[in-house]
Phi, psi and omega in degrees: 000144184292155181283140175262125184264124183302323182294329177288329176295318184293330181295323180047064178300154180297147179292330181078047188295327178298314178296319181300316180296317178296318180292327176301310179297318181297316181294323180292310182292331182277351183225037187297328182295317177295321181294318178298317182294317186269345185236301187294313181297315175298324179293320176297316179299319179297318179292324177297316179297320178295321180295316182291329181260359179056051177239175177061230182293347185260356181274147174302135185276140176221162182292322180258133181282124178280170179299314177301320178294322178295316178295322178297321178297316180297316180296315180297313181296322178293321177297318177298321180297318179295316179297315177302315181296320178299318179292321176303315179298317179299309184293325177293318178298318180296310183292329181271001182056043178235074182296134177231163182283163178301317181297320181291327177293316178300313183293325180293322179288315181287345174290340178243026188301314186296305178296327179300310183290314183295313181295319181294318178297319179295317180294319179298314181298313181295320181294318179298318178298318179296320179292319180291321183293310183195037173050300185301315176302323178294318177296321179295319178293324176300318179290316182302318184252021182296337181254018181298307183292316174303322179296319181289318185282313187279319184254358183054045182287345179061223182287352174277003180300326178299312181293319180299315179297318180297319180293318182290325184275353180303138182076350179238011193289324182288330172296320178290329174298316177299316177299318180298321180295315178298317181294322179296317177298318178300315181294317180294321179299316178294320184294318188248358183301323180241041187301320181295319177296317181297318179297321179295314182295324182287327185278342183284154178267357181291122181302326179294319177294321179296318179295322177297318179296318179301316180294315180297317181296323176295318180293327179299327178272324183302315185296305181292324183289325177292312181297315183294319181295319177293314182300310186280340170293317179293321177296320176302312180297316182298315182291328174294319179296323180290315194265341190235153180258156175081015179259149178296143179279106182243352185267064180227000000 
């Protein structure tokens, strides 16, 4: 791993969040076909499986989570982690001018499958507890581990991804907390913005309405996961460029 120079830490160059946001939108719109293939289609397939097995968003809601619901949550969260990781790989390859094949992207992600799933589940559980307990701790953990998946996928950091993310986000963490808060509001707005419509579509027996709900539910996840994967891949690259020596200059 490259050396971190203390004098570069003290300089604390700006993160360049405005540029990062513009580049995020540009990368998404310019590579929509790859994103649909690696993200939207798997999300639709996942929603179809949930619909057929009546799990996840399609299961009857109860106050206490049953074992099947808990297992469904783990499977769903793990699927999201894999999709997120695939998009991270795509966006990093694009920004680094290192085009790779579809197969190599799949193999690179599944090569780190075990630490990816375990670390993501641990981070998700801790963040949810923090959000439920007092929101701010959850947001801080979101910022602290925001580069966990890029660290595992791009650098193959494995279970050291937590430490790697913490080191990279140091001195920039409260800005990332603000980003996490904005993103959380964005995600909640998408999730609950059309709740009455979603409930109607889910409760109807009309196959067309059921298909519409499946598509809408997939898009509800597609939008934030695509935006977040591009955003935090760029932040990962930027912070490596700021903090470390001997890395290729890709943030131009």
